[in-house]
C-alpha angles and dihedrals in degrees: 000000000000120000117282093207104071101197136054104261122220121224103281090042089053090052089053091049091051090051089053098048108027108090118224107233098191094191114159137196140174117249130184111260089242088065097044101095111120095007123127118242112239097202140012110283115213132192113256094200142011127260127239091029091194131031108277136192116265091200141023105267142088129308115226141168112265090212088070089064103051090112097038130268108353127214102278105170091105097042115127126215114247092024108050097017142354131211111254130198128205111277095007121122116253121222118264091247091068131061110173137052131216115201115248090238087069095049124089120192114195122213092257092053098259114147124223126182126211097193141033122226111246100205140024110266094021112170091004118126108219127223112281096013092126101031124009120205111252098015119129110253097180127015126223108269094024120131115239117234133177098270092047091048087055090053091050091048089051089054091053102260114150095171134018135208111244138167115265114254107250115239110249121188123196120203113195114199136190139103089222094060127096127187116270121251098050139069122303115227117221110280094017130106134214117253103229104149091086092065092046092047092046091056094042093050090051091048092047092053103264135123105238133210129172130205128214117274107284121223119239091260122125094217093050092048092046093050091048093050094048090048091046097055089056094057105032140056090214129022122201120194121194124220127333094099099100126084102268124129091258099041102114102147099098093045090053092047090050089056098050107029149009113283107218098176123016098183140341133255090227135076147250097041096029091152096072117128141182123208130171112219114183090332095310119114116235115193123195119209131187121268098227107090096231094056092041091054094049094047091048094049090056113023105022088047090049092048092052092047090052091050091050105039107001091243137092114227114230117253113251114242144172135198113253136181113238115238092190142026124271112206123222117257135198090243136041106275134199102215116206114229138194104222126204139160124236120180091340095310125110116234126192129203113196114236118234110255092237141010098068126111121226089253092053091052091047094052093060124078098265113232136157132215109196108220118193119223112283094008117130122198122201134207112276096030119126111235138178110257123193134201107203095197092051093246092151110104110254094245090059098049120112101190 
């Protein structure tokens, strides 16, 4: 069927279209906490108890009664361990009879056992960690929709969790196409090209929260492409097909999609990655991405990521961004354009240098800090302007983000 969205959507419009058509699955499962890294929490997780569950020593030292120090350091030469003080170790509970800790560096033990103190505690409870100061019973440790990470998994383990409820990773299938492509890892015949998008997509899908699978390289044959798509929608929650959506003599993907589904978006009104499509085939979203690796990467970082997030949680996470001063001009273009930037920091201020549109190898692009300045159609930016700069893969340190 012909496309139901009559124009070429720009980026935010494409996000809205994905929100309309991508179905939230909402499937959940329990996974062992060892396997929780990168998974999305399916419900609020609360602490079932407090830690520490008794007052503990914050330092190695001795535990004392603060009431013995109301007039300063008392005469302690006759103090006896277990009665007037006890040795306390970091993180270990102190007996009920004591309420304050003096660090061991301020304690002198003479050969005969006499005790001398070099400092006087200033407040009751000094250097004592109170009950619930690390984990408080009933508090939310992880919120629904939050991504688990190593530190958070440690908190959950401390609260007694051995497994956690998470959203099921949606099944995402990538179909590479092209007669000119050969599998990576071998020789490249003259006139051929290495198929590398499958490795990149596999890793991206995993990072975005999906469960990836990749087909063999499909020939530029409409029947082969059709069979692969119809098979794919029966085994995946999202199908991605690479290349074949342009206007070359062997670009059959859009014709095939027209014949088996409803094309929602045929191409975008934004570059790079203009040849990105969305088709619904028997209720399953099929997304087309460009064949060139640069465009495939950019489309995946924005739209494939958004589609997977919608399948998992029903929401698209905002793209992290910072304000940066331009160190070069960005010309106006007849189409919305995602301008690559080299981002750096000088005296606490971000600066962005626009990449040249061509003349850079993939390795040269990779070695820079990847950033994007979204430039609306017809808008020119000049050196010295402050612009919004995004990092699609959230490579900006958290403390710098302005989401």
